[in-house]
N, CA, C, O and the ligand as a Tripos MOL2 file, in Angstrom:
@<TRIPOS>MOLECULE
protein
  249   247    63     0     0
PROTEIN
NO_CHARGES

@<TRIPOS>ATOM
      1 N          -0.3930   12.3400   -5.5190 N.3       1 MET1
      2 CA         -0.6660   11.5280   -4.2870 C.3       1 MET1
      3 C          -0.2860   12.1670   -3.0530 C.2       1 MET1
      4 O           0.8810   12.5080   -2.8640 O.2       1 MET1
      5 N          -1.1280   12.3380   -2.2610 N.am      2 ASN2
      6 CA         -1.0380   13.1090   -0.9410 C.3       2 ASN2
      7 C          -1.3620   12.0890    0.1730 C.2       2 ASN2
      8 O          -2.5350   11.9160    0.5030 O.2       2 ASN2
      9 N          -0.3470   11.4010    0.7660 N.am      3 GLY3
     10 CA         -0.6990   10.5300    1.8070 C.3       3 GLY3
     11 C          -1.3570    9.3080    1.1900 C.2       3 GLY3
     12 O          -1.4620    9.2340   -0.0350 O.2       3 GLY3
     13 N          -1.8300    8.2880    2.0390 N.am      4 LEU4
     14 CA         -2.3960    7.0940    1.6800 C.3       4 LEU4
     15 C          -3.8420    7.2720    1.2530 C.2       4 LEU4
     16 O          -4.3160    6.5620    0.3650 O.2       4 LEU4
     17 N          -4.5370    8.1910    1.8580 N.am      5 LEU5
     18 CA         -5.9270    8.4550    1.4900 C.3       5 LEU5
     19 C          -6.3330    9.6750    0.6970 C.2       5 LEU5
     20 O          -5.6310   10.6840    0.7590 O.2       5 LEU5
     21 N          -7.4330    9.6430   -0.0490 N.am      6 ASN6
     22 CA         -7.7870   10.6850   -0.8310 C.3       6 ASN6
     23 C          -8.6120   11.6890    0.0240 C.2       6 ASN6
     24 O          -9.8410   11.7520   -0.0290 O.2       6 ASN6
     25 N          -7.8670   12.4300    0.7770 N.am      7 TRP7
     26 CA         -8.5830   13.4070    1.7210 C.3       7 TRP7
     27 C          -9.2950   14.5800    0.8790 C.2       7 TRP7
     28 O         -10.1280   15.3060    1.4200 O.2       7 TRP7
     29 N          -8.9810   14.7090   -0.2770 N.am      8 GLY8
     30 CA         -9.7040   15.7910   -1.1020 C.3       8 GLY8
     31 C         -11.1000   15.4530   -1.3440 C.2       8 GLY8
     32 O         -11.9230   16.3280   -1.6130 O.2       8 GLY8
     33 N         -11.4060   14.1870   -1.2590 N.am      9 SER9
     34 CA        -12.8560   13.7710   -1.4730 C.3       9 SER9
     35 C         -13.7310   14.3540   -0.3850 C.2       9 SER9
     36 O         -13.3800   14.5470    0.7790 O.2       9 SER9
     37 N         -14.9080   14.6100   -0.9110 N.am     10 SER10
     38 CA        -15.9670   15.2220    0.1200 C.3      10 SER10
     39 C         -16.4330   14.0880    1.1670 C.2      10 SER10
     40 O         -16.9130   14.3690    2.2650 O.2      10 SER10
     41 N         -16.2390   12.8020    0.7070 N.am     11 ALA11
     42 CA        -16.5300   11.7060    1.5980 C.3      11 ALA11
     43 C         -15.8470   11.8480    2.8880 C.2      11 ALA11
     44 O         -16.3420   11.3080    3.8770 O.2      11 ALA11
     45 N         -14.6390   12.5950    2.9870 N.am     12 HIS12
     46 CA        -13.8500   12.6990    4.1060 C.3      12 HIS12
     47 C         -14.1450   13.8570    4.9530 C.2      12 HIS12
     48 O         -13.4230   14.1290    5.9120 O.2      12 HIS12
     49 N         -15.3180   14.6490    4.5980 N.am     13 TRP13
     50 CA        -15.6120   15.9610    5.3730 C.3      13 TRP13
     51 C         -17.1140   15.8840    5.6920 C.2      13 TRP13
     52 O         -17.9530   15.5650    4.8500 O.2      13 TRP13
     53 N         -17.4010   16.2070    7.0010 N.am     14 SER14
     54 CA        -18.7710   16.2450    7.3560 C.3      14 SER14
     55 C         -19.0420   17.6920    7.9460 C.2      14 SER14
     56 O         -18.1090   18.3120    8.4570 O.2      14 SER14
     57 N         -20.1750   18.1710    7.8840 N.am     15 PRO15
     58 CA        -20.4870   19.4600    8.4480 C.3      15 PRO15
     59 C         -20.5230   19.2160    9.9540 C.2      15 PRO15
     60 O         -20.3620   20.2080   10.6660 O.2      15 PRO15
     61 N         -20.7030   18.0910   10.5060 N.am     16 ASP16
     62 CA        -20.8270   17.9180   11.9730 C.3      16 ASP16
     63 C         -19.4010   17.6220   12.5010 C.2      16 ASP16
     64 O         -18.6670   16.7610   12.0140 O.2      16 ASP16
     65 N         -19.0770   18.4350   13.5640 N.am     17 GLU17
     66 CA        -17.8990   17.9930   14.3470 C.3      17 GLU17
     67 C         -17.9820   16.7970   15.2510 C.2      17 GLU17
     68 O         -18.9500   16.7110   16.0070 O.2      17 GLU17
     69 N         -17.0650   15.8750   15.2440 N.am     18 ARG18
     70 CA        -17.1990   14.7300   16.0700 C.3      18 ARG18
     71 C         -15.8360   14.6020   16.7650 C.2      18 ARG18
     72 O         -14.8700   15.1360   16.2200 O.2      18 ARG18
     73 N         -15.6740   13.9420   17.9160 N.am     19 PRO19
     74 CA        -14.3240   13.6650   18.4840 C.3      19 PRO19
     75 C         -13.6390   12.6210   17.5760 C.2      19 PRO19
     76 O         -14.1580   11.5700   17.2000 O.2      19 PRO19
     77 N         -12.4970   13.0270   17.3020 N.am     20 CYS20
     78 CA        -11.5510   12.0670   16.6080 C.3      20 CYS20
     79 C         -11.4050   10.8030   17.3600 C.2      20 CYS20
     80 O         -11.2540   10.8310   18.5820 O.2      20 CYS20
     81 N         -11.4410    9.7150   16.7060 N.am     21 ARG21
     82 CA        -11.3590    8.3350   17.2610 C.3      21 ARG21
     83 C         -10.0320    8.0740   17.9340 C.2      21 ARG21
     84 O          -9.9240    7.1810   18.7740 O.2      21 ARG21
     85 N          -8.9980    8.8620   17.5670 N.am     22 TYR22
     86 CA         -7.5880    8.6700   18.0800 C.3      22 TYR22
     87 C          -7.2630    9.6530   19.1900 C.2      22 TYR22
     88 O          -6.7120    9.2630   20.2190 O.2      22 TYR22
     89 N          -7.5620   10.7940   19.0170 N.am     23 CYS23
     90 CA         -7.0930   11.8680   20.0350 C.3      23 CYS23
     91 C          -8.2580   12.4290   20.6950 C.2      23 CYS23
     92 O          -8.0720   12.9640   21.7880 O.2      23 CYS23
     93 N          -9.4850   12.3920   20.1840 N.am     24 GLY24
     94 CA        -10.5520   12.9130   20.9750 C.3      24 GLY24
     95 C         -10.9460   14.4090   20.6000 C.2      24 GLY24
     96 O         -11.9900   14.9350   20.9870 O.2      24 GLY24
     97 N          -9.9920   15.0330   19.8030 N.am     25 HIS25
     98 CA        -10.2620   16.4780   19.4120 C.3      25 HIS25
     99 C         -11.4630   16.4690   18.3940 C.2      25 HIS25
    100 O         -11.5910   15.5390   17.5970 O.2      25 HIS25
    101 N         -12.3250   17.5110   18.4400 N.am     26 PRO26
    102 CA        -13.4050   17.5150   17.4660 C.3      26 PRO26
    103 C         -12.8910   17.7620   16.2180 C.2      26 PRO26
    104 O         -11.9900   18.5860   16.0630 O.2      26 PRO26
    105 N         -13.4380   17.0450   15.1780 N.am     27 THR27
    106 CA        -12.9240   17.2380   13.8620 C.3      27 THR27
    107 C         -14.1390   17.0140   12.9180 C.2      27 THR27
    108 O         -15.0910   16.2910   13.2110 O.2      27 THR27
    109 N         -14.0050   17.7390   11.6970 N.am     28 HIS28
    110 CA        -14.9290   17.4970   10.5490 C.3      28 HIS28
    111 C         -14.5380   16.3160    9.6560 C.2      28 HIS28
    112 O         -15.3060   15.8380    8.8200 O.2      28 HIS28
    113 N         -13.3470   15.8940    9.8750 N.am     29 LEU29
    114 CA        -12.7870   14.8310    8.9450 C.3      29 LEU29
    115 C         -13.1140   13.5070    9.2240 C.2      29 LEU29
    116 O         -13.2020   13.1560   10.4010 O.2      29 LEU29
    117 N         -13.3080   12.7120    8.3080 N.am     30 ARG30
    118 CA        -13.7400   11.2110    8.4780 C.3      30 ARG30
    119 C         -12.7120   10.3790    7.7530 C.2      30 ARG30
    120 O         -12.2190   10.6610    6.6610 O.2      30 ARG30
    121 N         -12.4500    9.3230    8.4910 N.am     31 ASP31
    122 CA        -11.5030    8.2610    7.6450 C.3      31 ASP31
    123 C         -12.2390    7.3570    6.6570 C.2      31 ASP31
    124 O         -13.4280    7.5810    6.4300 O.2      31 ASP31
    125 N         -11.6470    6.4210    6.1000 N.am     32 GLU32
    126 CA        -12.1700    5.7510    4.8990 C.3      32 GLU32
    127 C         -13.4470    5.0310    5.3990 C.2      32 GLU32
    128 O         -14.2810    4.7050    4.5550 O.2      32 GLU32
    129 N         -13.6500    4.7720    6.6320 N.am     33 ARG33
    130 CA        -14.8950    3.9690    7.1540 C.3      33 ARG33
    131 C         -16.0090    4.9960    7.4980 C.2      33 ARG33
    132 O         -17.1370    4.6140    7.8100 O.2      33 ARG33
    133 N         -15.6740    6.2850    7.4350 N.am     34 GLY34
    134 CA        -16.6730    7.2930    7.8370 C.3      34 GLY34
    135 C         -16.5770    7.5260    9.3730 C.2      34 GLY34
    136 O         -17.5160    8.0680    9.9540 O.2      34 GLY34
    137 N         -15.5030    7.1430   10.0180 N.am     35 THR35
    138 CA        -15.3690    7.3500   11.5200 C.3      35 THR35
    139 C         -14.5570    8.6690   11.7030 C.2      35 THR35
    140 O         -13.5890    8.9430   10.9950 O.2      35 THR35
    141 N         -15.0370    9.4890   12.7370 N.am     36 PRO36
    142 CA        -14.4580   10.8340   12.8220 C.3      36 PRO36
    143 C         -12.9490   10.5140   13.2060 C.2      36 PRO36
    144 O         -12.6520    9.7810   14.1490 O.2      36 PRO36
    145 N         -12.0360   11.1350   12.3850 N.am     37 ALA37
    146 CA        -10.5650   11.0740   12.7530 C.3      37 ALA37
    147 C          -9.7650   12.2880   12.0240 C.2      37 ALA37
    148 O         -10.0600   12.6340   10.8800 O.2      37 ALA37
    149 N          -8.8800   12.8190   12.6650 N.am     38 ASP38
    150 CA         -8.0140   13.8350   12.0160 C.3      38 ASP38
    151 C          -7.2020   13.1340   10.9200 C.2      38 ASP38
    152 O          -6.9410   11.9320   10.9590 O.2      38 ASP38
    153 N          -6.8460   13.9070   10.0070 N.am     39 LYS39
    154 CA         -6.0370   13.4640    8.8740 C.3      39 LYS39
    155 C          -4.7750   12.8450    9.2900 C.2      39 LYS39
    156 O          -4.4040   11.7600    8.8420 O.2      39 LYS39
    157 N          -4.0090   13.6440   10.2860 N.am     40 VAL40
    158 CA         -2.8250   13.2210   10.7720 C.3      40 VAL40
    159 C          -2.9140   11.9800   11.5750 C.2      40 VAL40
    160 O          -2.0490   11.1100   11.4870 O.2      40 VAL40
    161 N          -3.9440   11.8780   12.3580 N.am     41 CYS41
    162 CA         -4.0490   10.7690   13.3340 C.3      41 CYS41
    163 C          -4.3750    9.5190   12.4500 C.2      41 CYS41
    164 O          -3.8280    8.4560   12.7430 O.2      41 CYS41
    165 N          -5.2100    9.5790   11.4150 N.am     42 ALA42
    166 CA         -5.4110    8.5560   10.5810 C.3      42 ALA42
    167 C          -4.2490    8.0480    9.7970 C.2      42 ALA42
    168 O          -4.0490    6.8470    9.6180 O.2      42 ALA42
    169 N          -3.5160    8.9710    9.3510 N.am     43 GLU43
    170 CA         -2.3240    8.6470    8.6050 C.3      43 GLU43
    171 C          -1.2000    7.9340    9.5160 C.2      43 GLU43
    172 O          -0.4650    7.0350    9.1060 O.2      43 GLU43
    173 N          -1.1860    8.4110   10.6600 N.am     44 ASP44
    174 CA         -0.2760    7.7920   11.6780 C.3      44 ASP44
    175 C          -0.6570    6.2490   11.8730 C.2      44 ASP44
    176 O           0.1440    5.3190   11.7860 O.2      44 ASP44
    177 N          -2.0460    6.1450   12.1580 N.am     45 ALA45
    178 CA         -2.4920    4.7640   12.3380 C.3      45 ALA45
    179 C          -2.2920    3.7550   11.1500 C.2      45 ALA45
    180 O          -2.0320    2.5650   11.3240 O.2      45 ALA45
    181 N          -2.4460    4.3780    9.8810 N.am     46 LEU46
    182 CA         -2.2700    3.6060    8.7230 C.3      46 LEU46
    183 C          -0.6270    3.2930    8.5110 C.2      46 LEU46
    184 O          -0.2070    2.2240    8.0690 O.2      46 LEU46
    185 N           0.1740    4.3630    8.8880 N.am     47 ALA47
    186 CA          1.5810    4.0930    8.7610 C.3      47 ALA47
    187 C           2.0330    2.9200    9.6710 C.2      47 ALA47
    188 O           2.9070    2.1230    9.3320 O.2      47 ALA47
    189 N           1.3660    2.8750   10.8580 N.am     48 GLU48
    190 CA          1.7220    1.7840   11.8070 C.3      48 GLU48
    191 C           1.2400    0.5770   11.2260 C.2      48 GLU48
    192 O           2.0690   -0.3330   11.1860 O.2      48 GLU48
    193 N           0.1410    0.3460   10.7780 N.am     49 VAL49
    194 CA         -0.4130   -0.8620   10.2320 C.3      49 VAL49
    195 C           0.4450   -1.2320    9.0740 C.2      49 VAL49
    196 O           0.8190   -2.3970    8.9410 O.2      49 VAL49
    197 N           0.7990   -0.2320    8.1660 N.am     50 ALA50
    198 CA          1.6040   -0.6510    6.9440 C.3      50 ALA50
    199 C           2.9480   -1.1640    7.5290 C.2      50 ALA50
    200 O           3.4830   -2.0940    6.9260 O.2      50 ALA50
    201 N           3.5210   -0.6900    8.5740 N.am     51 GLY51
    202 CA          4.8030   -1.1380    9.1420 C.3      51 GLY51
    203 C           4.7580   -2.5550    9.6570 C.2      51 GLY51
    204 O           5.6710   -3.3640    9.4940 O.2      51 GLY51
    205 N           3.5710   -2.8080   10.3220 N.am     52 ILE52
    206 CA          3.3360   -4.1380   10.7850 C.3      52 ILE52
    207 C           3.3150   -5.1400    9.7310 C.2      52 ILE52
    208 O           3.8980   -6.2170    9.8590 O.2      52 ILE52
    209 N           2.6050   -4.7880    8.6070 N.am     53 VAL53
    210 CA          2.3350   -5.7070    7.4890 C.3      53 VAL53
    211 C           3.7630   -5.8350    6.7090 C.2      53 VAL53
    212 O           4.0970   -6.9020    6.1950 O.2      53 VAL53
    213 N           4.4900   -4.7950    6.6650 N.am     54 GLN54
    214 CA          5.8060   -4.9300    6.1160 C.3      54 GLN54
    215 C           6.7800   -5.9780    6.9070 C.2      54 GLN54
    216 O           7.4690   -6.8300    6.3460 O.2      54 GLN54
    217 N           6.7140   -5.7790    8.1670 N.am     55 THR55
    218 CA          7.4700   -6.5660    8.9890 C.3      55 THR55
    219 C           6.9900   -8.0650    8.8170 C.2      55 THR55
    220 O           7.8540   -8.9110    8.5890 O.2      55 THR55
    221 N           5.8170   -8.4000    8.9030 N.am     56 TYR56
    222 CA          5.3400   -9.6690    8.6790 C.3      56 TYR56
    223 C           5.7450  -10.2820    7.4250 C.2      56 TYR56
    224 O           6.2950  -11.3810    7.3660 O.2      56 TYR56
    225 N           5.4270   -9.4570    6.2920 N.am     57 SER57
    226 CA          5.7950  -10.0700    4.9730 C.3      57 SER57
    227 C           7.2350  -10.2530    4.6810 C.2      57 SER57
    228 O           7.5770  -11.0150    3.7770 O.2      57 SER57
    229 N           8.1450   -9.5690    5.4270 N.am     58 SER58
    230 CA          9.5320   -9.6800    5.2020 C.3      58 SER58
    231 C           9.8920  -10.8400    5.9470 C.2      58 SER58
    232 O          10.9270  -11.4330    5.6430 O.2      58 SER58
    233 N           9.0910  -11.2910    6.9940 N.am     59 GLN59
    234 CA          9.3890  -12.5830    7.6360 C.3      59 GLN59
    235 C           8.5980  -13.7880    7.0700 C.2      59 GLN59
    236 O           8.5700  -14.8840    7.6290 O.2      59 GLN59
    237 N           7.9670  -13.4990    5.9340 N.am     60 GLY60
    238 CA          7.3710  -14.5830    5.3100 C.3      60 GLY60
    239 C           6.0930  -15.1710    6.1360 C.2      60 GLY60
    240 O           5.7210  -16.3370    6.0060 O.2      60 GLY60
    241 N           5.5140  -14.3020    6.9350 N.am     61 GLN61
    242 CA          4.3730  -14.7890    7.6990 C.3      61 GLN61
    243 C           3.0490  -14.3270    7.1550 C.2      61 GLN61
    244 O           2.0730  -14.5010    7.8840 O.2      61 GLN61
    245 N           2.8900  -13.8200    6.0990 N.am     62 LEU62
    246 CA          1.7110  -13.4850    5.4260 C.3      62 LEU62
    247 C           1.3350  -14.3360    4.2400 C.2      62 LEU62
    248 O           0.3090  -14.0930    3.6060 O.2      62 LEU62
    249 ZN         -7.0030   13.2380   16.2830 Zn       63 ZN63
@<TRIPOS>BOND
     1     1     2 1
     2     2     3 1
     3     3     4 2
     4     3     5 am
     5     5     6 1
     6     6     7 1
     7     7     8 2
     8     7     9 am
     9     9    10 1
    10    10    11 1
    11    11    12 2
    12    11    13 am
    13    13    14 1
    14    14    15 1
    15    15    16 2
    16    15    17 am
    17    17    18 1
    18    18    19 1
    19    19    20 2
    20    19    21 am
    21    21    22 1
    22    22    23 1
    23    23    24 2
    24    23    25 am
    25    25    26 1
    26    26    27 1
    27    27    28 2
    28    27    29 am
    29    29    30 1
    30    30    31 1
    31    31    32 2
    32    31    33 am
    33    33    34 1
    34    34    35 1
    35    35    36 2
    36    35    37 am
    37    37    38 1
    38    38    39 1
    39    39    40 2
    40    39    41 am
    41    41    42 1
    42    42    43 1
    43    43    44 2
    44    43    45 am
    45    45    46 1
    46    46    47 1
    47    47    48 2
    48    47    49 am
    49    49    50 1
    50    50    51 1
    51    51    52 2
    52    51    53 am
    53    53    54 1
    54    54    55 1
    55    55    56 2
    56    55    57 am
    57    57    58 1
    58    58    59 1
    59    59    60 2
    60    59    61 am
    61    61    62 1
    62    62    63 1
    63    63    64 2
    64    63    65 am
    65    65    66 1
    66    66    67 1
    67    67    68 2
    68    67    69 am
    69    69    70 1
    70    70    71 1
    71    71    72 2
    72    71    73 am
    73    73    74 1
    74    74    75 1
    75    75    76 2
    76    75    77 am
    77    77    78 1
    78    78    79 1
    79    79    80 2
    80    79    81 am
    81    81    82 1
    82    82    83 1
    83    83    84 2
    84    83    85 am
    85    85    86 1
    86    86    87 1
    87    87    88 2
    88    87    89 am
    89    89    90 1
    90    90    91 1
    91    91    92 2
    92    91    93 am
    93    93    94 1
    94    94    95 1
    95    95    96 2
    96    95    97 am
    97    97    98 1
    98    98    99 1
    99    99   100 2
   100    99   101 am
   101   101   102 1
   102   102   103 1
   103   103   104 2
   104   103   105 am
   105   105   106 1
   106   106   107 1
   107   107   108 2
   108   107   109 am
   109   109   110 1
   110   110   111 1
   111   111   112 2
   112   111   113 am
   113   113   114 1
   114   114   115 1
   115   115   116 2
   116   115   117 am
   117   117   118 1
   118   118   119 1
   119   119   120 2
   120   119   121 am
   121   121   122 1
   122   122   123 1
   123   123   124 2
   124   123   125 am
   125   125   126 1
   126   126   127 1
   127   127   128 2
   128   127   129 am
   129   129   130 1
   130   130   131 1
   131   131   132 2
   132   131   133 am
   133   133   134 1
   134   134   135 1
   135   135   136 2
   136   135   137 am
   137   137   138 1
   138   138   139 1
   139   139   140 2
   140   139   141 am
   141   141   142 1
   142   142   143 1
   143   143   144 2
   144   143   145 am
   145   145   146 1
   146   146   147 1
   147   147   148 2
   148   147   149 am
   149   149   150 1
   150   150   151 1
   151   151   152 2
   152   151   153 am
   153   153   154 1
   154   154   155 1
   155   155   156 2
   156   155   157 am
   157   157   158 1
   158   158   159 1
   159   159   160 2
   160   159   161 am
   161   161   162 1
   162   162   163 1
   163   163   164 2
   164   163   165 am
   165   165   166 1
   166   166   167 1
   167   167   168 2
   168   167   169 am
   169   169   170 1
   170   170   171 1
   171   171   172 2
   172   171   173 am
   173   173   174 1
   174   174   175 1
   175   175   176 2
   176   175   177 am
   177   177   178 1
   178   178   179 1
   179   179   180 2
   180   179   181 am
   181   181   182 1
   182   182   183 1
   183   183   184 2
   184   183   185 am
   185   185   186 1
   186   186   187 1
   187   187   188 2
   188   187   189 am
   189   189   190 1
   190   190   191 1
   191   191   192 2
   192   191   193 am
   193   193   194 1
   194   194   195 1
   195   195   196 2
   196   195   197 am
   197   197   198 1
   198   198   199 1
   199   199   200 2
   200   199   201 am
   201   201   202 1
   202   202   203 1
   203   203   204 2
   204   203   205 am
   205   205   206 1
   206   206   207 1
   207   207   208 2
   208   207   209 am
   209   209   210 1
   210   210   211 1
   211   211   212 2
   212   211   213 am
   213   213   214 1
   214   214   215 1
   215   215   216 2
   216   215   217 am
   217   217   218 1
   218   218   219 1
   219   219   220 2
   220   219   221 am
   221   221   222 1
   222   222   223 1
   223   223   224 2
   224   223   225 am
   225   225   226 1
   226   226   227 1
   227   227   228 2
   228   227   229 am
   229   229   230 1
   230   230   231 1
   231   231   232 2
   232   231   233 am
   233   233   234 1
   234   234   235 1
   235   235   236 2
   236   235   237 am
   237   237   238 1
   238   238   239 1
   239   239   240 2
   240   239   241 am
   241   241   242 1
   242   242   243 1
   243   243   244 2
   244   243   245 am
   245   245   246 1
   246   246   247 1
   247   247   248 2
@<TRIPOS>SUBSTRUCTURE
     1 MET1         2 RESIDUE 1 A MET
     2 ASN2         6 RESIDUE 1 A ASN
     3 GLY3        10 RESIDUE 1 A GLY
     4 LEU4        14 RESIDUE 1 A LEU
     5 LEU5        18 RESIDUE 1 A LEU
     6 ASN6        22 RESIDUE 1 A ASN
     7 TRP7        26 RESIDUE 1 A TRP
     8 GLY8        30 RESIDUE 1 A GLY
     9 SER9        34 RESIDUE 1 A SER
    10 SER10       38 RESIDUE 1 A SER
    11 ALA11       42 RESIDUE 1 A ALA
    12 HIS12       46 RESIDUE 1 A HIS
    13 TRP13       50 RESIDUE 1 A TRP
    14 SER14       54 RESIDUE 1 A SER
    15 PRO15       58 RESIDUE 1 A PRO
    16 ASP16       62 RESIDUE 1 A ASP
    17 GLU17       66 RESIDUE 1 A GLU
    18 ARG18       70 RESIDUE 1 A ARG
    19 PRO19       74 RESIDUE 1 A PRO
    20 CYS20       78 RESIDUE 1 A CYS
    21 ARG21       82 RESIDUE 1 A ARG
    22 TYR22       86 RESIDUE 1 A TYR
    23 CYS23       90 RESIDUE 1 A CYS
    24 GLY24       94 RESIDUE 1 A GLY
    25 HIS25       98 RESIDUE 1 A HIS
    26 PRO26      102 RESIDUE 1 A PRO
    27 THR27      106 RESIDUE 1 A THR
    28 HIS28      110 RESIDUE 1 A HIS
    29 LEU29      114 RESIDUE 1 A LEU
    30 ARG30      118 RESIDUE 1 A ARG
    31 ASP31      122 RESIDUE 1 A ASP
    32 GLU32      126 RESIDUE 1 A GLU
    33 ARG33      130 RESIDUE 1 A ARG
    34 GLY34      134 RESIDUE 1 A GLY
    35 THR35      138 RESIDUE 1 A THR
    36 PRO36      142 RESIDUE 1 A PRO
    37 ALA37      146 RESIDUE 1 A ALA
    38 ASP38      150 RESIDUE 1 A ASP
    39 LYS39      154 RESIDUE 1 A LYS
    40 VAL40      158 RESIDUE 1 A VAL
    41 CYS41      162 RESIDUE 1 A CYS
    42 ALA42      166 RESIDUE 1 A ALA
    43 GLU43      170 RESIDUE 1 A GLU
    44 ASP44      174 RESIDUE 1 A ASP
    45 ALA45      178 RESIDUE 1 A ALA
    46 LEU46      182 RESIDUE 1 A LEU
    47 ALA47      186 RESIDUE 1 A ALA
    48 GLU48      190 RESIDUE 1 A GLU
    49 VAL49      194 RESIDUE 1 A VAL
    50 ALA50      198 RESIDUE 1 A ALA
    51 GLY51      202 RESIDUE 1 A GLY
    52 ILE52      206 RESIDUE 1 A ILE
    53 VAL53      210 RESIDUE 1 A VAL
    54 GLN54      214 RESIDUE 1 A GLN
    55 THR55      218 RESIDUE 1 A THR
    56 TYR56      222 RESIDUE 1 A TYR
    57 SER57      226 RESIDUE 1 A SER
    58 SER58      230 RESIDUE 1 A SER
    59 GLN59      234 RESIDUE 1 A GLN
    60 GLY60      238 RESIDUE 1 A GLY
    61 GLN61      242 RESIDUE 1 A GLN
    62 LEU62      246 RESIDUE 1 A LEU
    63 ZN63       249 GROUP 0 **** ****
């Protein structure tokens, strides 16, 4: 297991460079929805969401 997403999948790579949705740098990588995103940027965003979910669930709000 390498991070939360399976970035080894060819679905995460495109021959076209597009600006990362998070930082705007050109990238060949795509996130799980096919949106251009660097691996590190997408994993940072996912970690943030996971942290929020964890906070809410520990407060019994989910
Ligand atoms: Zn980025």
